[in-house]
N, CA, C and O atoms as a printed pandas DataFrame, in Angstrom:
     atom_number atom_name residue_name chain_id  residue_number  x_coord  y_coord  z_coord
0              1         N          MET        A               1  105.393   92.109   98.998
1              2        CA          MET        A               1  105.972   93.334   98.522
2              3         C          MET        A               1  106.300   94.197   99.727
3              4         O          MET        A               1  105.575   94.172  100.721
4              5         N          ALA        A               2  107.350   94.938   99.656
5              6        CA          ALA        A               2  107.795   95.771  100.760
6              7         C          ALA        A               2  106.832   96.937  100.963
7              8         O          ALA        A               2  106.201   97.418  100.021
8              9         N          ALA        A               3  106.738   97.375  102.213
9             10        CA          ALA        A               3  105.888   98.510  102.527
10            11         C          ALA        A               3  106.545   99.793  102.014
11            12         O          ALA        A               3  107.767   99.874  101.896
12            13         N          ARG        A               4  105.736  100.764  101.722
13            14        CA          ARG        A               4  106.259  102.040  101.242
14            15         C          ARG        A               4  107.008  102.752  102.363
15            16         O          ARG        A               4  106.654  102.641  103.536
16            17         N          VAL        A               5  108.045  103.482  101.978
17            18        CA          VAL        A               5  108.796  104.283  102.939
18            19         C          VAL        A               5  107.970  105.528  103.227
19            20         O          VAL        A               5  107.531  106.201  102.295
20            21         N          PRO        A               6  107.749  105.849  104.504
21            22        CA          PRO        A               6  106.929  107.020  104.810
22            23         C          PRO        A               6  107.583  108.304  104.295
23            24         O          PRO        A               6  108.804  108.385  104.165
24            25         N          ALA        A               7  106.742  109.311  104.004
25            26        CA          ALA        A               7  107.249  110.572  103.468
26            27         C          ALA        A               7  108.159  111.265  104.475
27            28         O          ALA        A               7  109.160  111.868  104.091
28            29         N          ARG        A               8  107.827  111.185  105.735
29            30        CA          ARG        A               8  108.643  111.825  106.767
30            31         C          ARG        A               8  109.205  110.736  107.667
31            32         O          ARG        A               8  108.482  109.848  108.120
32            33         N          LEU        A               9  110.486  110.816  107.916
33            34        CA          LEU        A               9  111.182  109.808  108.708
34            35         C          LEU        A               9  111.181  110.227  110.172
35            36         O          LEU        A               9  111.509  111.370  110.488
36            37         N          SER        A              10  110.815  109.311  111.074
37            38        CA          SER        A              10  110.860  109.643  112.495
38            39         C          SER        A              10  112.310  109.672  112.957
39            40         O          SER        A              10  113.197  109.133  112.294
40            41         N          ALA        A              11  112.537  110.302  114.090
41            42        CA          ALA        A              11  113.903  110.413  114.604
42            43         C          ALA        A              11  114.487  109.037  114.912
43            44         O          ALA        A              11  115.661  108.783  114.640
44            45         N          ALA        A              12  113.673  108.153  115.477
45            46        CA          ALA        A              12  114.174  106.813  115.816
46            47         C          ALA        A              12  114.521  106.026  114.558
47            48         O          ALA        A              12  115.553  105.356  114.505
48            49         N          ASP        A              13  113.653  106.107  113.537
49            50        CA          ASP        A              13  113.930  105.386  112.293
50            51         C          ASP        A              13  115.142  105.964  111.573
51            52         O          ASP        A              13  115.950  105.219  111.019
52            53         N          GLY        A              14  115.271  107.288  111.579
53            54        CA          GLY        A              14  116.430  107.919  110.951
54            55         C          GLY        A              14  117.722  107.547  111.650
55            56         O          GLY        A              14  118.742  107.303  111.005
56            57         N          ARG        A              15  117.672  107.505  112.979
57            58        CA          ARG        A              15  118.860  107.127  113.745
58            59         C          ARG        A              15  119.229  105.675  113.464
59            60         O          ARG        A              15  120.401  105.351  113.271
60            61         N          LYS        A              16  118.228  104.806  113.443
61            62        CA          LYS        A              16  118.490  103.389  113.182
62            63         C          LYS        A              16  119.084  103.197  111.782
63            64         O          LYS        A              16  120.057  102.461  111.618
64            65         N          PHE        A              17  118.500  103.859  110.774
65            66        CA          PHE        A              17  119.010  103.749  109.409
66            67         C          PHE        A              17  120.429  104.295  109.315
67            68         O          PHE        A              17  121.315  103.635  108.772
68            69         N          GLY        A              18  120.650  105.493  109.839
69            70        CA          GLY        A              18  121.967  106.124  109.732
70            71         C          GLY        A              18  123.054  105.326  110.426
71            72         O          GLY        A              18  124.148  105.160  109.886
72            73         N          LEU        A              19  122.759  104.834  111.617
73            74        CA          LEU        A              19  123.773  104.060  112.343
74            75         C          LEU        A              19  124.029  102.714  111.677
75            76         O          LEU        A              19  125.181  102.294  111.560
76            77         N          THR        A              20  122.985  102.040  111.243
77            78        CA          THR        A              20  123.163  100.722  110.625
78            79         C          THR        A              20  123.954  100.813  109.327
79            80         O          THR        A              20  124.954  100.118  109.151
80            81         N          VAL        A              21  123.504  101.668  108.423
81            82        CA          VAL        A              21  124.171  101.781  107.125
82            83         C          VAL        A              21  125.534  102.446  107.285
83            84         O          VAL        A              21  126.498  102.062  106.622
84            85         N          GLY        A              22  125.614  103.440  108.162
85            86        CA          GLY        A              22  126.897  104.109  108.391
86            87         C          GLY        A              22  127.951  103.166  108.952
87            88         O          GLY        A              22  129.096  103.171  108.499
88            89         N          LEU        A              23  127.571  102.360  109.930
89            90        CA          LEU        A              23  128.531  101.400  110.491
90            91         C          LEU        A              23  128.910  100.331  109.469
91            92         O          LEU        A              23  130.044   99.853  109.463
92            93         N          ALA        A              24  127.967   99.955  108.607
93            94        CA          ALA        A              24  128.296   98.990  107.550
94            95         C          ALA        A              24  129.314   99.593  106.584
95            96         O          ALA        A              24  130.261   98.917  106.181
96            97         N          PHE        A              25  129.125  100.859  106.210
97            98        CA          PHE        A              25  130.096  101.519  105.332
98            99         C          PHE        A              25  131.449  101.660  106.022
99           100         O          PHE        A              25  132.488  101.486  105.384
100          101         N          LEU        A              26  131.449  101.972  107.310
101          102        CA          LEU        A              26  132.718  102.067  108.042
102          103         C          LEU        A              26  133.424  100.715  108.081
103          104         O          LEU        A              26  134.644  100.648  107.931
104          105         N          ALA        A              27  132.669   99.646  108.281
105          106        CA          ALA        A              27  133.272   98.307  108.295
106          107         C          ALA        A              27  133.839   97.958  106.924
107          108         O          ALA        A              27  134.943   97.423  106.829
108          109         N          LEU        A              28  133.092   98.257  105.861
109          110        CA          LEU        A              28  133.608   98.007  104.511
110          111         C          LEU        A              28  134.844   98.855  104.230
111          112         O          LEU        A              28  135.779   98.399  103.572
112          113         N          GLY        A              29  134.844  100.082  104.728
113          114        CA          GLY        A              29  136.025  100.931  104.580
114          115         C          GLY        A              29  137.224  100.366  105.320
115          116         O          GLY        A              29  138.350  100.440  104.828
116          117         N          GLY        A              30  136.992   99.803  106.497
117          118        CA          GLY        A              30  138.081   99.167  107.239
118          119         C          GLY        A              30  138.647   97.964  106.503
119          120         O          GLY        A              30  139.860   97.755  106.482
120          121         N          ILE        A              31  137.773   97.179  105.902
121          122        CA          ILE        A              31  138.231   96.023  105.125
122          123         C          ILE        A              31  139.015   96.485  103.906
123          124         O          ILE        A              31  140.047   95.904  103.570
124          125         N          ALA        A              32  138.521   97.539  103.237
125          126        CA          ALA        A              32  139.236   98.061  102.063
126          127         C          ALA        A              32  140.608   98.600  102.462
127          128         O          ALA        A              32  141.588   98.389  101.748
128          129         N          TRP        A              33  140.681   99.288  103.587
129          130        CA          TRP        A              33  141.971   99.815  104.060
130          131         C          TRP        A              33  142.927   98.668  104.388
131          132         O          TRP        A              33  144.114   98.733  104.071
132          133         N          TRP        A              34  142.404   97.620  105.023
133          134        CA          TRP        A              34  143.216   96.465  105.387
134          135         C          TRP        A              34  143.764   95.769  104.146
135          136         O          TRP        A              34  144.868   95.225  104.175
136          137         N          ARG        A              35  142.998   95.784  103.058
137          138        CA          ARG        A              35  143.438   95.154  101.812
138          139         C          ARG        A              35  144.301   96.080  100.965
139          140         O          ARG        A              35  144.695   95.708   99.859
140          141         N          GLY        A              36  144.603   97.272  101.457
141          142        CA          GLY        A              36  145.506   98.176  100.757
142          143         C          GLY        A              36  144.841   99.099   99.759
143          144         O          GLY        A              36  145.538   99.729   98.963
144          145         N          ARG        A              37  143.560   99.203   99.765
145          146        CA          ARG        A              37  142.834  100.091   98.847
146          147         C          ARG        A              37  142.490  101.380   99.594
147          148         O          ARG        A              37  141.379  101.555  100.093
148          149         N          VAL        A              38  143.462  102.260   99.654
149          150        CA          VAL        A              38  143.357  103.450  100.494
150          151         C          VAL        A              38  142.285  104.415   99.979
151          152         O          VAL        A              38  141.506  104.943  100.772
152          153         N          ARG        A              39  142.234  104.651   98.678
153          154        CA          ARG        A              39  141.255  105.600   98.136
154          155         C          ARG        A              39  139.828  105.083   98.345
155          156         O          ARG        A              39  138.944  105.842   98.743
156          157         N          THR        A              40  139.608  103.813   98.081
157          158        CA          THR        A              40  138.283  103.221   98.299
158          159         C          THR        A              40  137.912  103.278   99.771
159          160         O          THR        A              40  136.769  103.569  100.122
160          161         N          ALA        A              41  138.890  102.996  100.633
161          162        CA          ALA        A              41  138.644  103.041  102.074
162          163         C          ALA        A              41  138.266  104.449  102.512
163          164         O          ALA        A              41  137.372  104.621  103.341
164          165         N          ALA        A              42  138.934  105.449  101.966
165          166        CA          ALA        A              42  138.636  106.831  102.345
166          167         C          ALA        A              42  137.210  107.216  101.943
167          168         O          ALA        A              42  136.503  107.870  102.709
168          169         N          VAL        A              43  136.791  106.813  100.749
169          170        CA          VAL        A              43  135.432  107.132  100.293
170          171         C          VAL        A              43  134.399  106.422  101.166
171          172         O          VAL        A              43  133.445  107.048  101.631
172          173         N          LEU        A              44  134.583  105.122  101.391
173          174        CA          LEU        A              44  133.624  104.361  102.193
174          175         C          LEU        A              44  133.557  104.882  103.624
175          176         O          LEU        A              44  132.472  105.003  104.192
176          177         N          GLN        A              45  134.706  105.190  104.205
177          178        CA          GLN        A              45  134.708  105.693  105.573
178          179         C          GLN        A              45  134.141  107.106  105.651
179          180         O          GLN        A              45  133.525  107.473  106.651
180          181         N          GLY        A              46  134.344  107.892  104.609
181          182        CA          GLY        A              46  133.747  109.229  104.580
182          183         C          GLY        A              46  132.230  109.166  104.542
183          184         O          GLY        A              46  131.555  109.881  105.284
184          185         N          VAL        A              47  131.693  108.314  103.682
185          186        CA          VAL        A              47  130.234  108.151  103.599
186          187         C          VAL        A              47  129.693  107.581  104.908
187          188         O          VAL        A              47  128.679  108.050  105.424
188          189         N          GLY        A              48  130.372  106.571  105.441
189          190        CA          GLY        A              48  129.928  105.970  106.699
190          191         C          GLY        A              48  129.977  106.947  107.853
191          192         O          GLY        A              48  129.048  107.015  108.658
192          193         N          GLY        A              49  131.058  107.704  107.934
193          194        CA          GLY        A              49  131.172  108.705  108.998
194          195         C          GLY        A              49  130.095  109.773  108.882
195          196         O          GLY        A              49  129.520  110.187  109.890
196          197         N          ALA        A              50  129.815  110.225  107.655
197          198        CA          ALA        A              50  128.775  111.236  107.452
198          199         C          ALA        A              50  127.407  110.698  107.870
199          200         O          ALA        A              50  126.619  111.421  108.479
200          201         N          LEU        A              51  127.123  109.451  107.553
201          202        CA          LEU        A              51  125.838  108.864  107.946
202          203         C          LEU        A              51  125.726  108.722  109.464
203          204         O          LEU        A              51  124.667  108.984  110.034
204          205         N          VAL        A              52  126.804  108.311  110.116
205          206        CA          VAL        A              52  126.771  108.161  111.573
206          207         C          VAL        A              52  126.583  109.517  112.240
207          208         O          VAL        A              52  125.781  109.648  113.165
208          209         N          VAL        A              53  127.318  110.529  111.778
209          210        CA          VAL        A              53  127.178  111.871  112.356
210          211         C          VAL        A              53  125.765  112.399  112.126
211          212         O          VAL        A              53  125.156  112.958  113.039
212          213         N          ALA        A              54  125.242  112.228  110.917
213          214        CA          ALA        A              54  123.878  112.693  110.632
214          215         C          ALA        A              54  122.854  111.947  111.482
215          216         O          ALA        A              54  121.862  112.535  111.912
216          217         N          ALA        A              55  123.083  110.666  111.728
217          218        CA          ALA        A              55  122.158  109.891  112.558
218          219         C          ALA        A              55  122.148  110.395  113.990
219          220         O          ALA        A              55  121.111  110.358  114.653
220          221         N          LEU        A              56  123.277  110.861  114.470
221          222        CA          LEU        A              56  123.356  111.342  115.846
222          223         C          LEU        A              56  122.909  112.794  115.982
223          224         O          LEU        A              56  122.332  113.167  117.003
224          225         N          VAL        A              57  123.170  113.622  114.962
225          226        CA          VAL        A              57  122.882  115.054  115.046
226          227         C          VAL        A              57  121.482  115.386  114.520
227          228         O          VAL        A              57  120.710  116.057  115.205
228          229         N          ALA        A              58  121.153  114.926  113.320
229          230        CA          ALA        A              58  119.868  115.268  112.695
230          231         C          ALA        A              58  119.284  114.039  112.005
231          232         O          ALA        A              58  119.327  113.949  110.778
232          233         N          PRO        A              59  118.739  113.092  112.769
233          234        CA          PRO        A              59  118.270  111.841  112.160
234          235         C          PRO        A              59  117.090  112.015  111.207
235          236         O          PRO        A              59  116.941  111.225  110.275
236          237         N          THR        A              60  116.247  113.029  111.415
237          238        CA          THR        A              60  115.106  113.204  110.510
238          239         C          THR        A              60  115.532  113.718  109.142
239          240         O          THR        A              60  114.776  113.586  108.179
240          241         N          ALA        A              61  116.712  114.294  109.032
241          242        CA          ALA        A              61  117.206  114.798  107.744
242          243         C          ALA        A              61  117.635  113.662  106.819
243          244         O          ALA        A              61  117.911  113.901  105.643
244          245         N          LEU        A              62  117.696  112.441  107.326
245          246        CA          LEU        A              62  118.112  111.298  106.510
246          247         C          LEU        A              62  116.961  110.697  105.702
247          248         O          LEU        A              62  117.142  109.670  105.047
248          249         N          GLY        A              63  115.790  111.315  105.738
249          250        CA          GLY        A              63  114.632  110.799  105.008
250          251         C          GLY        A              63  114.879  110.624  103.520
251          252         O          GLY        A              63  114.629  109.537  103.000
252          253         N          PRO        A              64  115.362  111.649  102.800
253          254        CA          PRO        A              64  115.625  111.470  101.367
254          255         C          PRO        A              64  116.700  110.423  101.084
255          256         O          PRO        A              64  116.627  109.701  100.089
256          257         N          VAL        A              65  117.689  110.348  101.958
257          258        CA          VAL        A              65  118.756  109.353  101.767
258          259         C          VAL        A              65  118.181  107.951  101.915
259          260         O          VAL        A              65  118.503  107.057  101.131
260          261         N          GLU        A              66  117.330  107.759  102.920
261          262        CA          GLU        A              66  116.739  106.433  103.113
262          263         C          GLU        A              66  115.809  106.065  101.959
263          264         O          GLU        A              66  115.805  104.918  101.512
264          265         N          ARG        A              67  115.021  107.026  101.473
265          266        CA          ARG        A              67  114.139  106.738  100.337
266          267         C          ARG        A              67  114.944  106.336   99.110
267          268         O          ARG        A              67  114.576  105.394   98.409
268          269         N          ALA        A              68  116.040  107.041   98.845
269          270        CA          ALA        A              68  116.889  106.689   97.698
270          271         C          ALA        A              68  117.522  105.315   97.899
271          272         O          ALA        A              68  117.593  104.515   96.967
272          273         N          TRP        A              69  117.979  105.049   99.117
273          274        CA          TRP        A              69  118.617  103.769   99.438
274          275         C          TRP        A              69  117.630  102.616   99.257
275          276         O          TRP        A              69  117.969  101.591   98.666
276          277         N          MET        A              70  116.418  102.787   99.762
277          278        CA          MET        A              70  115.418  101.732   99.654
278          279         C          MET        A              70  114.941  101.558   98.210
279          280         O          MET        A              70  114.621  100.444   97.795
280          281         N          GLY        A              71  114.891  102.642   97.448
281          282        CA          GLY        A              71  114.544  102.525   96.031
282          283         C          GLY        A              71  115.589  101.725   95.271
283          284         O          GLY        A              71  115.255  100.884   94.436
284          285         N          LEU        A              72  116.862  101.993   95.566
285          286        CA          LEU        A              72  117.949  101.231   94.944
286          287         C          LEU        A              72  117.873   99.760   95.356
287          288         O          LEU        A              72  118.047   98.867   94.527
288          289         N          ALA        A              73  117.614   99.520   96.628
289          290        CA          ALA        A              73  117.515   98.137   97.112
290          291         C          ALA        A              73  116.356   97.407   96.436
291          292         O          ALA        A              73  116.466   96.222   96.120
292          293         N          HIS        A              74  115.259   98.104   96.218
293          294        CA          HIS        A              74  114.107   97.478   95.553
294          295         C          HIS        A              74  114.453   97.110   94.114
295          296         O          HIS        A              74  114.089   96.032   93.645
296          297         N          ARG        A              75  115.146   97.989   93.420
297          298        CA          ARG        A              75  115.531   97.696   92.033
298          299         C          ARG        A              75  116.526   96.540   91.963
299          300         O          ARG        A              75  116.435   95.691   91.076
300          301         N          ILE        A              76  117.463   96.508   92.885
301          302        CA          ILE        A              76  118.442   95.415   92.905
302          303         C          ILE        A              76  117.742   94.089   93.195
303          304         O          ILE        A              76  118.093   93.058   92.620
304          305         N          SER        A              77  116.750   94.116   94.089
305          306        CA          SER        A              77  116.058   92.869   94.443
306          307         C          SER        A              77  115.262   92.302   93.277
307          308         O          SER        A              77  115.006   91.099   93.238
308          309         N          LYS        A              78  114.865   93.145   92.325
309          310        CA          LYS        A              78  114.152   92.656   91.144
310          311         C          LYS        A              78  115.033   91.726   90.317
311          312         O          LYS        A              78  114.520   90.869   89.597
312          313         N          VAL        A              79  116.351   91.884   90.413
313          314        CA          VAL        A              79  117.288   91.044   89.664
314          315         C          VAL        A              79  117.791   89.890   90.523
315          316         O          VAL        A              79  117.808   88.742   90.080
316          317         N          THR        A              80  118.201   90.196   91.755
317          318        CA          THR        A              80  118.848   89.174   92.572
318          319         C          THR        A              80  117.890   88.089   93.054
319          320         O          THR        A              80  118.297   86.934   93.181
320          321         N          THR        A              81  116.636   88.426   93.323
321          322        CA          THR        A              81  115.703   87.421   93.820
322          323         C          THR        A              81  115.462   86.303   92.812
323          324         O          THR        A              81  115.557   85.135   93.190
324          325         N          PRO        A              82  115.153   86.599   91.542
325          326        CA          PRO        A              82  114.992   85.485   90.595
326          327         C          PRO        A              82  116.277   84.685   90.389
327          328         O          PRO        A              82  116.228   83.469   90.201
328          329         N          VAL        A              83  117.423   85.358   90.425
329          330        CA          VAL        A              83  118.691   84.636   90.266
330          331         C          VAL        A              83  118.890   83.683   91.439
331          332         O          VAL        A              83  119.236   82.518   91.241
332          333         N          PHE        A              84  118.675   84.172   92.657
333          334        CA          PHE        A              84  118.851   83.344   93.848
334          335         C          PHE        A              84  117.874   82.169   93.852
335          336         O          PHE        A              84  118.259   81.040   94.156
336          337         N          MET        A              85  116.616   82.434   93.515
337          338        CA          MET        A              85  115.634   81.354   93.493
338          339         C          MET        A              85  115.962   80.332   92.410
339          340         O          MET        A              85  115.743   79.136   92.604
340          341         N          GLY        A              86  116.480   80.783   91.282
341          342        CA          GLY        A              86  116.901   79.854   90.231
342          343         C          GLY        A              86  118.043   78.974   90.681
343          344         O          GLY        A              86  118.063   77.776   90.398
344          345         N          VAL        A              87  119.005   79.571   91.388
345          346        CA          VAL        A              87  120.133   78.783   91.901
346          347         C          VAL        A              87  119.635   77.742   92.892
347          348         O          VAL        A              87  120.051   76.585   92.833
348          349         N          VAL        A              88  118.748   78.139   93.804
349          350        CA          VAL        A              88  118.200   77.179   94.773
350          351         C          VAL        A              88  117.474   76.051   94.046
351          352         O          VAL        A              88  117.624   74.883   94.403
352          353         N          TYR        A              89  116.692   76.398   93.033
353          354        CA          TYR        A              89  115.943   75.382   92.302
354          355         C          TYR        A              89  116.892   74.398   91.627
355          356         O          TYR        A              89  116.721   73.185   91.753
356          357         N          PHE        A              90  117.890   74.910   90.911
357          358        CA          PHE        A              90  118.753   74.019   90.142
358          359         C          PHE        A              90  119.792   73.298   91.000
359          360         O          PHE        A              90  120.328   72.273   90.579
360          361         N          VAL        A              91  120.086   73.818   92.199
361          362        CA          VAL        A              91  121.071   73.160   93.066
362          363         C          VAL        A              91  120.406   72.187   94.036
363          364         O          VAL        A              91  121.005   71.173   94.390
364          365         N          ALA        A              92  119.185   72.474   94.470
365          366        CA          ALA        A              92  118.547   71.628   95.482
366          367         C          ALA        A              92  117.367   70.825   94.935
367          368         O          ALA        A              92  117.336   69.603   95.077
368          369         N          ILE        A              93  116.423   71.479   94.330
369          370        CA          ILE        A              93  115.181   70.816   93.928
370          371         C          ILE        A              93  115.404   69.857   92.760
371          372         O          ILE        A              93  114.928   68.722   92.790
372          373         N          THR        A              94  116.120   70.306   91.736
373          374        CA          THR        A              94  116.324   69.461   90.557
374          375         C          THR        A              94  117.078   68.177   90.889
375          376         O          THR        A              94  116.639   67.106   90.469
376          377         N          PRO        A              95  118.206   68.231   91.631
377          378        CA          PRO        A              95  118.864   66.960   91.980
378          379         C          PRO        A              95  117.986   66.052   92.841
379          380         O          PRO        A              95  118.027   64.830   92.695
380          381         N          ALA        A              96  117.196   66.639   93.730
381          382        CA          ALA        A              96  116.312   65.813   94.557
382          383         C          ALA        A              96  115.282   65.101   93.688
383          384         O          ALA        A              96  115.002   63.922   93.901
384          385         N          GLY        A              97  114.722   65.798   92.722
385          386        CA          GLY        A              97  113.779   65.163   91.801
386          387         C          GLY        A              97  114.441   64.094   90.953
387          388         O          GLY        A              97  113.849   63.050   90.682
388          389         N          PHE        A              98  115.673   64.356   90.536
389          390        CA          PHE        A              98  116.411   63.370   89.744
390          391         C          PHE        A              98  116.644   62.098   90.563
391          392         O          PHE        A              98  116.446   60.991   90.062
392          393         N          VAL        A              99  117.062   62.256   91.818
393          394        CA          VAL        A              99  117.294   61.096   92.690
394          395         C          VAL        A              99  115.986   60.346   92.905
395          396         O          VAL        A              99  115.964   59.115   92.891
396          397         N          ARG        A             100  114.907   61.079   93.103
397          398        CA          ARG        A             100  113.615   60.431   93.320
398          399         C          ARG        A             100  113.195   59.621   92.097
399          400         O          ARG        A             100  112.694   58.504   92.233
400          401         N          ARG        A             101  113.394   60.170   90.919
401          402        CA          ARG        A             101  113.024   59.430   89.703
402          403         C          ARG        A             101  113.917   58.216   89.491
403          404         O          ARG        A             101  113.445   57.167   89.052
404          405         N          ARG        A             102  115.191   58.348   89.798
405          406        CA          ARG        A             102  116.115   57.226   89.593
406          407         C          ARG        A             102  115.844   56.091   90.572
407          408         O          ARG        A             102  115.965   54.920   90.214
408          409         N          THR        A             103  115.478   56.433   91.807
409          410        CA          THR        A             103  115.235   55.393   92.809
410          411         C          THR        A             103  113.802   54.886   92.766
411          412         O          THR        A             103  113.514   53.807   93.284
412          413         N          GLY        A             104  112.905   55.643   92.162
413          414        CA          GLY        A             104  111.525   55.200   92.028
414          415         C          GLY        A             104  110.688   55.379   93.271
415          416         O          GLY        A             104  109.627   54.765   93.385
416          417         N          GLY        A             105  111.119   56.185   94.191
417          418        CA          GLY        A             105  110.333   56.372   95.396
418          419         C          GLY        A             105  110.651   57.686   96.065
419          420         O          GLY        A             105  111.434   58.482   95.547
420          421         N          PRO        A             106  110.049   57.913   97.209
421          422        CA          PRO        A             106  110.309   59.160   97.916
422          423         C          PRO        A             106  111.724   59.186   98.487
423          424         O          PRO        A             106  112.285   58.146   98.833
424          425         N          ILE        A             107  112.282   60.362   98.579
425          426        CA          ILE        A             107  113.633   60.505   99.114
426          427         C          ILE        A             107  113.597   60.204  100.605
427          428         O          ILE        A             107  112.779   60.766  101.334
428          429         N          GLY        A             108  114.466   59.334  101.056
429          430        CA          GLY        A             108  114.541   58.983  102.462
430          431         C          GLY        A             108  113.485   57.991  102.905
431          432         O          GLY        A             108  113.548   57.496  104.030
432          433         N          GLY        A             109  112.532   57.692  102.068
433          434        CA          GLY        A             109  111.474   56.752  102.429
434          435         C          GLY        A             109  111.811   55.353  101.958
435          436         O          GLY        A             109  112.657   55.160  101.085
436          437         N          ARG        A             110  111.151   54.403  102.538
437          438        CA          ARG        A             110  111.377   53.014  102.132
438          439         C          ARG        A             110  110.232   52.563  101.254
439          440         O          ARG        A             110  109.092   52.997  101.423
440          441         N          ARG        A             111  110.535   51.714  100.345
441          442        CA          ARG        A             111  109.484   51.167   99.501
442          443         C          ARG        A             111  108.675   50.153  100.300
443          444         O          ARG        A             111  109.199   49.410  101.130
444          445         N          ALA        A             112  107.415   50.156  100.021
445          446        CA          ALA        A             112  106.561   49.171  100.681
446          447         C          ALA        A             112  106.841   47.800  100.082
447          448         O          ALA        A             112  107.117   47.684   98.888
448          449         N          ARG        A             113  106.771   46.775  100.898
449          450        CA          ARG        A             113  107.029   45.421  100.410
450          451         C          ARG        A             113  105.768   44.795   99.827
451          452         O          ARG        A             113  105.797   43.669   99.330
452          453         N          THR        A             114  104.687   45.516   99.887
453          454        CA          THR        A             114  103.436   45.007   99.334
454          455         C          THR        A             114  103.216   45.592   97.947
455          456         O          THR        A             114  103.945   46.478   97.501
456          457         N          ALA        A             115  102.202   45.076   97.284
457          458        CA          ALA        A             115  101.898   45.559   95.936
458          459         C          ALA        A             115  101.285   46.952   95.969
459          460         O          ALA        A             115  101.336   47.676   94.975
460          461         N          SER        A             116  100.709   47.329   97.100
461          462        CA          SER        A             116  100.042   48.619   97.198
462          463         C          SER        A             116  100.464   49.302   98.491
463          464         O          SER        A             116  100.818   48.646   99.470
464          465         N          ARG        A             117  100.422   50.616   98.477
465          466        CA          ARG        A             117  100.734   51.373   99.691
466          467         C          ARG        A             117   99.474   51.721  100.474
467          468         O          ARG        A             117   99.535   52.431  101.478
468          469         N          TRP        A             118   98.361   51.231  100.022
469          470        CA          TRP        A             118   97.102   51.528  100.677
470          471         C          TRP        A             118   97.102   50.955  102.078
471          472         O          TRP        A             118   97.438   49.789  102.286
472          473         N          GLU        A             119   96.717   51.794  103.051
473          474        CA          GLU        A             119   96.583   51.345  104.432
474          475         C          GLU        A             119   95.107   51.403  104.776
475          476         O          GLU        A             119   94.501   52.472  104.717
476          477         N          PRO        A             120   94.521   50.274  105.133
477          478        CA          PRO        A             120   93.079   50.281  105.418
478          479         C          PRO        A             120   92.774   51.140  106.638
479          480         O          PRO        A             120   93.518   51.161  107.618
480          481         N          HIS        A             121   91.667   51.836  106.542
481          482        CA          HIS        A             121   91.233   52.717  107.617
482          483         C          HIS        A             121   90.219   51.978  108.475
483          484         O          HIS        A             121   89.212   51.479  107.974
484          485         N          MET        A             122   90.488   51.914  109.743
485          486        CA          MET        A             122   89.562   51.261  110.660
486          487         C          MET        A             122   88.624   52.341  111.211
487          488         O          MET        A             122   89.061   53.203  111.973
488          489         N          PRO        A             123   87.355   52.303  110.837
489          490        CA          PRO        A             123   86.441   53.351  111.310
490          491         C          PRO        A             123   86.265   53.273  112.820
491          492         O          PRO        A             123   86.249   52.195  113.415
492          493         N          ALA        A             124   86.136   54.442  113.410
493          494        CA          ALA        A             124   85.939   54.503  114.855
494          495         C          ALA        A             124   84.534   54.017  115.194
495          496         O          ALA        A             124   83.599   54.157  114.406
496          497         N          VAL        A             125   84.416   53.455  116.361
497          498        CA          VAL        A             125   83.110   52.980  116.813
498          499         C          VAL        A             125   82.252   54.209  117.102
499          500         O          VAL        A             125   82.662   55.079  117.870
500          501         N          PRO        A             126   81.071   54.293  116.500
501          502        CA          PRO        A             126   80.248   55.485  116.721
502          503         C          PRO        A             126   79.734   55.535  118.157
503          504         O          PRO        A             126   78.875   54.744  118.550
504          505         N          THR        A             127   80.260   56.454  118.915
505          506        CA          THR        A             127   79.797   56.663  120.283
506          507         C          THR        A             127   79.104   58.016  120.341
507          508         O          THR        A             127   79.182   58.810  119.403
508          509         N          ALA        A             128   78.432   58.263  121.442
509          510        CA          ALA        A             128   77.713   59.534  121.593
510          511         C          ALA        A             128   78.696   60.707  121.564
511          512         O          ALA        A             128   78.407   61.745  120.968
512          513         N          GLU        A             129   79.851   60.544  122.201
513          514        CA          GLU        A             129   80.848   61.619  122.204
514          515         C          GLU        A             129   81.364   61.887  120.795
515          516         O          GLU        A             129   81.561   63.042  120.417
516          517         N          ARG        A             130   81.581   60.848  120.028
517          518        CA          ARG        A             130   82.089   60.992  118.663
518          519         C          ARG        A             130   81.054   61.679  117.773
519          520         O          ARG        A             130   81.412   62.462  116.894
520          521         N          MET        A             131   79.773   61.388  117.999
521          522        CA          MET        A             131   78.727   62.003  117.198
522          523         C          MET        A             131   78.564   63.484  117.528
523          524         O          MET        A             131   78.201   64.270  116.653
524          525         N          GLU        A             132   78.827   63.880  118.780
525          526        CA          GLU        A             132   78.716   65.294  119.146
526          527         C          GLU        A             132   79.845   66.107  118.526
527          528         O          GLU        A             132   79.623   67.228  118.067
528          529         N          ARG        A             133   81.029   65.561  118.510
529          530        CA          ARG        A             133   82.194   66.270  117.978
530          531         C          ARG        A             133   82.744   65.447  116.812
531          532         O          ARG        A             133   83.612   64.594  116.994
532          533         N          GLN        A             134   82.231   65.714  115.626
533          534        CA          GLN        A             134   82.549   64.875  114.480
534          535         C          GLN        A             134   83.923   65.156  113.887
535          536         O          GLN        A             134   84.520   64.277  113.267
536          537         N          PHE        A             135   84.417   66.344  114.067
537          538        CA          PHE        A             135   85.676   66.677  113.408
538          539         C          PHE        A             135   86.734   67.042  114.413
539          540         O          PHE        A             135   87.864   67.352  114.036
């Protein structure tokens, strides 16, 4: 589980948050502008620019913004994580199990040519050194 966001944001953490998220919004705004969505680009670049300016001028004032952002991210992760894990399970694990059942053995492994896979264990000769350090 994620750690709680502190009540007061340090200047370094506020600057890091503001610059990271602000530059991401500016990049998304640039992509939106490039695709011809001028109004969307203006909104994204406005939010990104405001975050970058706030990060440089008053980074500790970004505490409530970061708490809201992290709260939203936590709520989104409650949905996306099970979906992502389900996709991984049904795309990777299930076919691997199906192949294993169809071939009757481990994936990538070779079947033993004997009736059993048991490998006899040859016990070590009990020496004084072996008795002192048993494991």
